[in-house]
ZAFI-19170 format. One record per residue (C-alpha): residue number from 1; chain; x, y, z. Coordinates in steps of 0.1 Angstrom, whole numbers, always signed. Each point is the difference from the previous one (the first is absolute). Example, Ala and Ser with C-alpha at 12.3 -4.5 7.8 and 13.67 -1.06 7.14 Angstrom:
2
 num cadena     X     Y     Z
   1      A  +123   -45   +78
   2      A   +14   +34    -7
***
This chain:
321
 num cadena     X     Y     Z
   1      A   +94  +113  -249
   2      A    +7   +27   +26
   3      A    +3   -11   +36
   4      A    -2   +23   +30
   5      A    +2    -7   +37
   6      A   -15   +23   +27
   7      A    +4    -5   +38
   8      A   -32   +11   +17
   9      A   -14    +1   +36
  10      A   -36    -3   +11
  11      A   -10    +8   +36
  12      A   -14   -28   +21
  13      A   -32    +6   +20
  14      A   +18   -13   +31
  15      A   +35   -12    +9
  16      A    +5   -35   -13
  17      A   +21   -23   +21
  18      A   +12   -36    -5
  19      A   +28   -19   +19
  20      A   +26   +15   -23
  21      A    -9   +37    +6
  22      A   -25   +28    -6
  23      A    -8   +24   -28
  24      A   -21   +31    -4
  25      A    -3    -1   -38
  26      A    +0   -25   -29
  27      A   +32    +5   -20
  28      A    -5   -13   -35
  29      A   +18    +0   -34
  30      A   -22    +7   -30
  31      A   +11   -12   -34
  32      A   -14   +16   -32
  33      A    +4   -15   -34
  34      A    -8   +22   -30
  35      A    -4   -14   -35
  36      A   -20   +12   -30
  37      A   -17   +27   +20
  38      A   -12   -24   +27
  39      A   +13    -1   +36
  40      A    -1   -31   +22
  41      A    +7    +2   +37
  42      A   +10   -24   +27
  43      A    +9    +4   +37
  44      A   +23   -19   +23
  45      A   +12    +3   +36
  46      A   +37    -7    +4
  47      A    +4   -22   +31
  48      A   +31    +1   +22
  49      A    -8   -36   +12
  50      A   +12   -11   -35
  51      A   +28   +25    -3
  52      A   -19   +25   -22
  53      A    +1   +37    +2
  54      A   -17   +27   -20
  55      A   +34    +7   -17
  56      A    +9   -36    -7
  57      A   -34    -7   -16
  58      A    +1   +31   -21
  59      A   +35   -10   -12
  60      A   -13   -34   -10
  61      A   -28   +16   -21
  62      A   +24   +25   -16
  63      A   +22   -29   -11
  64      A   -27   -15   -22
  65      A    +4    +1   -38
  66      A   -19   +24   -22
  67      A   -24   -26   -13
  68      A   -13   -31   +18
  69      A   -33   -18    +7
  70      A   -15   -18   +29
  71      A   +14   -33   -10
  72      A   +35   +14    -3
  73      A    -3   +19   +33
  74      A    -3   -33   +19
  75      A   +37    -7    -7
  76      A   +12   +36    -1
  77      A    -8    +6   +37
  78      A    -2   -23   +30
  79      A   -32    -4   +20
  80      A    -4   +30   +22
  81      A   -13   +36    +1
  82      A   +17   +13   -31
  83      A   -14   -27   -23
  84      A   -34    +4   +17
  85      A    -4   +37    -9
  86      A   +13    -5   -35
  87      A   -21   -31    -7
  88      A   -32   +17   +13
  89      A    +8   +31   -21
  90      A    +3   -22   -31
  91      A   -34   -16    +7
  92      A   -15   +35    +3
  93      A   +18   +12   -31
  94      A   -12   -29   -20
  95      A   -36    +4   +12
  96      A    +0   +37   -10
  97      A   +17    -7   -33
  98      A   -25   -27   -10
  99      A   -31   +16   +16
 100      A    -6   -30   +21
 101      A    +0    -7   +38
 102      A   +29   -18   +16
 103      A   -22   -29   +11
 104      A   -10    -6   -36
 105      A   +36    -1   -11
 106      A    +7   -25   +27
 107      A   -29   -22   -11
 108      A   -18    +5   +33
 109      A   -37    +5    +8
 110      A   -11   +35    +9
 111      A   +12    +5   +37
 112      A   -25    +6   +28
 113      A    +5   +18   +34
 114      A   +20   -19   +26
 115      A    -3    +1   +38
 116      A   +33   +12   +13
 117      A   +16    -3   +35
 118      A    +6   +32   +19
 119      A   +33    +0   +19
 120      A    +4   +11   +36
 121      A   +37   +10    +5
 122      A   +21   -12   +30
 123      A    -8   +20   +32
 124      A    -7    -4   +36
 125      A   -29   -24    +9
 126      A   -21   +29   +11
 127      A    +5   +20   -32
 128      A    -6   -31   -21
 129      A   -32    -8   +18
 130      A   -12   +36    -7
 131      A   +10    -3   -36
 132      A   -18   -34    -3
 133      A   -31   +15   +15
 134      A    +2   +29   -25
 135      A    +2   -24   -29
 136      A   -22   -28   +13
 137      A   -25    +7   -28
 138      A   +25   -13   -25
 139      A    -4   -37   -11
 140      A   +37    -9    +3
 141      A   +28   +15   +23
 142      A   +37    -8    -4
 143      A   +21    +4   +31
 144      A   +37    +7    -1
 145      A   +18   -19   +28
 146      A   +36   -13    +5
 147      A   +11   +15   +33
 148      A    -4    -3   +37
 149      A   -36    -1   +14
 150      A   -14   -14   -32
 151      A   -26   -20   +19
 152      A   -11   +31   +19
 153      A    -4   +18   -33
 154      A   -20   -28   -16
 155      A   -23    -3   +30
 156      A    -5   +38    -1
 157      A    -9    +0   -37
 158      A   -24   -28    +5
 159      A   -17   +19   +28
 160      A    -2   +31   -22
 161      A   -14   -19   -29
 162      A   -17   -31   +13
 163      A   -18   -10   -32
 164      A   +25   +10   -27
 165      A   +20   -26   -19
 166      A   +37    +4    +9
 167      A   +33    -9   -16
 168      A   +34    +4   +15
 169      A   +33   +10   -16
 170      A   +31    -8   +21
 171      A   +24   +15   -25
 172      A   +26   -28    +7
 173      A    +0   +11   +36
 174      A    -5   -34   +18
 175      A   +20   -31    +8
 176      A   -13   -35    -6
 177      A    -5    -6   +38
 178      A   -18   +34    +4
 179      A   -23    -8   -30
 180      A    -8   -34   +15
 181      A    -9   +17   +32
 182      A   -21   +27   -16
 183      A   -18   -21   -26
 184      A   -27   -15   +23
 185      A    -8   +35   +12
 186      A    -3   +12   -35
 187      A   -25   -27    -7
 188      A   -19    +7   +33
 189      A    -3   +37   -10
 190      A   -13    -9   -35
 191      A   +30   +11   -20
 192      A    -5   -12   -36
 193      A   +37    -2   -10
 194      A   +35   +10   +11
 195      A   +23   +15   -25
 196      A   +38    -7    +0
 197      A    +4   -10   +36
 198      A   +37   -10    -4
 199      A   +28   +18   -18
 200      A    +4    -9   -37
 201      A   +29   -25    -3
 202      A    -7   -13   +36
 203      A   -35   -14    -6
 204      A    +8   -37    -6
 205      A   -14    -6   +35
 206      A   -35    +7   -13
 207      A    +1   -34   -16
 208      A    +7   -17   +33
 209      A   -24   +18   +24
 210      A   -38    +1    +1
 211      A   -17   +26   -21
 212      A   -35    +3   +16
 213      A    -9   +30   -21
 214      A    +9   +11   -35
 215      A   +36   +11    -4
 216      A    +8   +24   -29
 217      A   +34    +6   -16
 218      A    +8   +36    -6
 219      A   +38    +8    +2
 220      A    +6   -37   -10
 221      A   -20    +3   -32
 222      A   +11   +23   -28
 223      A    -6   -16   -34
 224      A    -6   -34   -16
 225      A   +35   -11    +7
 226      A    -6    +1   +38
 227      A   -31   -21    +1
 228      A   +16   -34    +1
 229      A   +18    +8   +33
 230      A   -33    +9   +17
 231      A   -17   -33    -4
 232      A    -7   -17   +33
 233      A    +7   +32   +20
 234      A   -27   +24   -12
 235      A   -37    -3    -9
 236      A    -3   +34   -18
 237      A   +23   +24   -19
 238      A    -1   +38    +1
 239      A    +4   +14   -35
 240      A   +13   +36    -1
 241      A    +9   +17   -32
 242      A   +31   +16   +15
 243      A   +13   -34    +7
 244      A   -10   -18   -32
 245      A   +13   +29   -22
 246      A   -33    +9   -15
 247      A   -34   -11   -12
 248      A   +13   -24   -26
 249      A   +18   -22   +26
 250      A   -27    +5   +26
 251      A   -26   -15   -22
 252      A   +23   -29    -9
 253      A    +8    -6   +37
 254      A   -37    +0    +9
 255      A    -7   -27   -26
 256      A   +30   -20   +12
 257      A   -10    +3   +36
 258      A   -35   -12    -6
 259      A   +14   -29   -21
 260      A   +22   -11   +29
 261      A   -27    +1   +25
 262      A    +7   +33   +18
 263      A   -27   +25   +10
 264      A    +8   +35   -12
 265      A    +1   +33   +18
 266      A    +7   +32   -19
 267      A   +18   +27   +19
 268      A   +17   +33    -4
 269      A   +26   +24   +13
 270      A   -12   +34   +12
 271      A    -7   +17   -33
 272      A   -27   +19   -19
 273      A   -29   -11   -22
 274      A   +24    -2   -30
 275      A   +18   -29   +17
 276      A   -32   -17   +11
 277      A   -18    +2   -34
 278      A   +19   -29   -17
 279      A    +0   -20   +32
 280      A   -38    +1    +0
 281      A    +2   -22   -32
 282      A   +22   -25   +18
 283      A   -24    +1   +30
 284      A   -29   -15   -19
 285      A    -7   -33   +17
 286      A   +25    +4   +27
 287      A    -9   -13   +35
 288      A   +13   +31   +17
 289      A    +6   +35   -14
 290      A   +21   +26   +17
 291      A    +1   +30   -23
 292      A    -7   +27   +26
 293      A   +28   +24   -11
 294      A   -25   +26   -12
 295      A   -21    -3   +32
 296      A   +31    +9   +21
 297      A    +7   +32   -19
 298      A   -10   +36    +8
 299      A    +6    +8   -37
 300      A    -1   -22   -31
 301      A    +2    +2   -38
 302      A   -25   +17   -22
 303      A   -26   -26   -11
 304      A    +7   -20   +31
 305      A   -15   -35    +5
 306      A   -36    +2   +14
 307      A    -6   -19   +32
 308      A   -35    -6   +16
 309      A   -19   -28   +16
 310      A    +5   -22   -30
 311      A   +37    +3    +3
 312      A   +29   +15   -20
 313      A   -12    +6   -35
 314      A   +21    -6   -32
 315      A   +17   +30   -15
 316      A   -13   +27   -23
 317      A   +20    +0   -32
 318      A   +11   +36    +8
 319      A   +19   -14   +29
 320      A   +15   -32   -15
 321      A    -7   -28   -25
***
């Protein structure tokens, strides 16, 4: 089996800002696996928050043996971006080799479109209100917070989109006292959930303070091994393939989360339709879907995922799976 890795960049429609910084393009690593005349592809976004770089992830992929399967891959690479791209490429390769769809190989029902959040990046209250008004037609807006003037930003977004459902992502940017202070205002403004309000590793206080709205674990939830530590602190977990290390573990994490009483959100890094395609399978039945990567791009892959009033549609086999 031949393995190739290709770093690629896709322009964003607008500058994307969170509490950790800004970007003008989606930088992704594409993995292609070629075997028997068929080529399977997967995409990942190396994430500095977890010590990943484009070079380090490519090195991990290059260190794989000549032959392996999805089961072996789970122990060959740790959960993270490298394993994600390879795992998704293996699903795609198997689907093409057998002439089936990936959902069939996974024993799943045919996927249907999913309503995805649309993310408003961190900005001044005035600019965020204008952005909210521009996107007020969307059913679900996600707001990036985690800095000074967060309440002013949230009030501005609600003024710009008075009837739209809103979720908030603090990106580990709050303290426990600040969250306790803000939570009643989040409820007052109709926020449906708050994502990762406290830093991962410093979130034990969530079991001791009131949680008047749904609290979702993002940076605190990676794979099945992290679920036990979340009980009593979180109500929902955000499953991202770049954290789980691929579709294989993401599906297992989803089942385990449901079994342990968590609600499920399916999220993404800022990537292309190739990265979102396998995540759409995980998103079936999720309470919240945040797969807006392609909606944030000025340019996307060929055979990109279709998005309309019904939501984000499953992939064409020419793209993936």
